[in-house]
C-alpha positions, 0 to 999 in steps of 0.5 A, spaced: 033 435 483 037 429 486 043 432 484 041 439 487 039 435 493 046 431 493 049 439 492 046 440 499 048 434 502 055 436 500 056 442 503 052 440 510 058 434 510 064 439 508 067 437 515 068 430 513 069 430 506 074 435 505 082 433 503 086 432 509 092 434 506 091 441 502 099 442 501 098 436 495 091 435 494 089 435 487 085 442 487 088 445 492 081 448 496 077 445 491 079 438 493 074 433 497 076 425 499 071 422 494 070 416 491 064 414 489 059 415 483 058 422 484 065 423 486 065 429 480 059 431 481 060 435 488 061 442 489 068 445 493 067 446 501 066 452 504 061 455 499 057 461 501 049 460 501 049 464 495 055 460 492 051 454 493 044 457 490 048 459 484 052 452 484 045 449 485 042 452 479 048 451 474 047 444 476 040 444 474 042 447 467 048 442 466 042 436 468 036 439 464 033 436 458 032 441 453 026 441 449 023 444 442 021 451 441 016 453 443 015 449 450 011 450 456 018 453 459 021 457 455 027 458 459 029 451 457 026 450 450 031 451 443 033 445 442 036 443 435 034 444 430 040 439 429 043 435 435 048 430 438 044 430 445 039 434 449 043 435 456 050 437 458 050 431 463 048 427 456 055 426 455 058 427 461 054 423 465 055 424 472 060 431 470 065 425 468 068 422 462 064 419 456 066 413 452 065 411 444 060 405 442 061 399 446 058 392 442 050 392 441 050 400 441 048 403 434 048 410 437 054 415 440 051 415 447 057 420 449 061 421 444 061 425 436 065 426 430 069 432 429 069 435 422 072 439 416 076 440 411 082 443 409 083 451 410 081 456 416 074 458 418 074 467 418 077 466 426 083 462 424 079 455 427 078 449 423 074 450 416 067 446 417 064 442 412 060 446 407 054 441 408 055 438 415 059 443 419 064 442 424 061 436 427 056 430 424 049 431 428 046 424 429 039 427 432 034 433 430 027 436 432 020 433 428 020 436 421 028 436 421 033 431 418 039 428 422 045 429 419 047 421 418 049 416 423 056 414 425 059 407 425 065 406 428 070 399 427 076 397 430 083 395 428 087 391 433 094 391 433 098 386 437 104 388 441 110 385 446 114 387 452 121 385 452 120 381 457 115 377 453 108 380 455 103 381 450 098 386 449 093 388 444 091 396 442 086 398 437 084 404 433 077 406 430 076 406 423 069 411 422 064 411 417 058 414 416 051 412 413 044 415 412 047 422 410 041 427 408 045 432 405 050 429 400 057 426 400 062 428 405 067 428 399 074 426 398 077 432 402 074 430 409 077 430 415 074 427 421 076 426 429 073 422 433 072 425 440 069 422 447 066 427 453 072 429 457 070 429 465 069 437 467 072 437 474 077 443 475 075 447 469 075 454 473 082 452 476 085 451 469 082 457 467 086 461 472 092 459 471 096 465 469 098 466 461 105 467 463 106 461 466 103 458 460 108 461 456 114 461 459 112 453 460 113 453 452 119 450 448 117 450 441 125 449 438 126 443 444 132 448 446 133 444 452 134 438 448 129 433 451 125 431 446 120 435 448 117 442 445 110 444 447 107 450 446 101 454 446 095 454 441 093 461 440 085 461 439 079 466 437 076 467 444 069 469 443 068 473 450 073 478 449 073 478 441 080 477 440 086 471 440 088 468 446 091 462 449 087 455 449 086 452 454 081 447 454 079 442 449 082 436 447 086 441 442 086 447 447 081 450 442 078 454 447 080 460 451 076 459 457 070 456 461 065 461 458 067 459 451 067 452 451 060 452 454 057 456 449 060 452 444 058 446 446 051 448 447 051 450 440 054 444 437 051 439 441 044 441 443 043 447 438 043 452 443 044 459 441 047 463 445 050 471 445 056 469 443 054 464 438 047 467 436 044 463 430 042 456 429 047 451 427 045 450 420 049 449 414 047 453 407 042 448 404 039 445 410 032 448 408 028 444 413 033 446 419 033 454 417 026 454 417 025 451 424 022 455 429 026 459 434 025 459 442 023 466 443 027 473 440 033 472 445 039 466 445 036 460 447 041 459 453 040 466 456 046 470 458 044 469 466 043 462 466 050 461 461 054 465 467 051 459 473 053 454 468 060 456 467 060 458 475 057 450 477 064 447 472 069 453 476 067 450 483 066 443 482 070 439 487 076 435 485 076 428 487 083 427 492 087 421 491 086 415 494 091 411 497 090 403 496 097 400 496 101 406 499 108 403 498 107 401 490 103 407 488 109 411 492 114 407 487 109 408 481 110 416 482 118 416 482 117 411 476 113 416 473 118 421 474 123 417 471 120 415 465 120 422 464 112 423 463 112 428 468 115 433 463 108 434 460 104 432 465 106 437 469 104 435 477 103 442 479 101 448 477 098 455 480 092 460 479 093 467 479 092 472 485 087 476 481 083 469 479 075 470 479 071 467 482 075 469 488 076 462 492 080 460 485 086 465 486 092 463 489 091 456 489 097 451 488 093 444 485 096 438 481 092 436 475 099 433 471 098 437 465 102 443 462 096 445 457 101 445 452 100 442 444 104 436 444 106 432 437 104 425 439 105 422 433 102 418 427 098 413 431 094 418 435 094 423 429 087 425 427 090 430 421 085 435 422 088 441 425 085 446 430 087 453 430 095 452 431 094 445 433 096 440 428 093 434 425 098 430 430 098 435 436 094 434 442 094 438 449 096 434 455 090 432 458 089 432 466 090 426 470 086 428 476 081 423 477 083 419 472 082 413 477 075 414 478 072 413 472 070 406 472 067 408 479 063 414 476 061 412 469 062 405 469 068 404 463 075 404 462 076 407 455 081 413 455 084 417 450 081 423 446 077 417 442 076 412 448 080 407 443 085 405 450 081 400 454 086 401 460 091 406 463 096 401 460 094 401 453 094 409 453 100 409 455 103 404 450 099 409 445 104 415 446 107 416 440 112 422 437 114 426 444 111 421 449 115 415 445 121 416 450 117 415 455 113 409 452 119 406 450 122 407 458 115 404 460 115 398 456 123 396 458 120 397 466 120 390 469 112 387 470 112 390 478 114 397 475 109 398 470 104 396 475 107 401 480 106 406 475 099 404 473 097 403 481 099 411 482 095 413 476 089 409 478 091 413 485 089 420 482 
């Protein structure tokens, strides 16, 4: 209820919150000038009354704690049998970014571990583990055993800038405990993932496929050391191969596919796209658990409202704290080659749906392409065409608001980076030349670049 009231308040205050510079606005017409803890959770300005009602219902779906079936409200039962969290917002707190466990925590509150074994599944995606599936479910409904627990330990790696300034980077070591369904085996592939912020998904959906294909350079024909390429994935909506756009490895074709897959994998909710329970063969208690009625747990109408909510979330505008330093940092961002992958500007198609997404120029700072990021960031777990060293260029919009919205400053796909500086220093492979230029900068220029990133 609180979030719904905030959404209504956001609409009423639209005149005072709309970004002042639409030509350079991060989210085009979906931009708001926000810098509070709900900066990722507000509706786009100018929604009609019907759109606001749909947004508010999608907000309810996003924040609902799903119940075990059967429950008194059958529209929101069907949790599990095996799951990670009971709501979308459980991982994407205030629509923002998750983090790995910190000292004193023994649970994965907004992160999870992807699993796999060598090979591909029936549609060309990662081959799930035969006992545990494609992610470890550390929670379960009564009468069903959770699959196990994840433990994360960190290895520190010292480094030094050419000017003598020292730094330390950390990388995760994953172990498992209390495995309920047998050993994981020697061929196991793992990947620690934190939940990304969900703003801007509709805009990324609406970039014309032709633009993404034109940006590819898989053979590095221009010789700049950057060889981005699209991922090609299975789209359960169209039931056909499509260009991947969303997810850490661009393994989801659109917001509907992403949302349905997350509901199924993270909360154990069936949909018309994923109608089966998320139980693996041999998990007999899971397979025998009660279902939430004859139809899917997450009804099509509710899934559509959820997707609309994600599509029209406002994108926070940039904050100008130190304009001169940030302007210098933006120039350094270009000079060091960061913009070669973190493409500043994109445009949606004229026929995008919903219509308010159409013809929008916006600034996500991503090309949505896969890039080899070197052995340091490699997880060794392929995902469709993405190799174990490749990752989709992450959008940078809202980056500086993570401490405000989510109370932490952990970055990259697994949260290993404890600051934006560490995130830059982890870039290898196609990003190594830019990283090396960053390291060679003066301290003042390094700070300027980081100030620019914090302003996004």
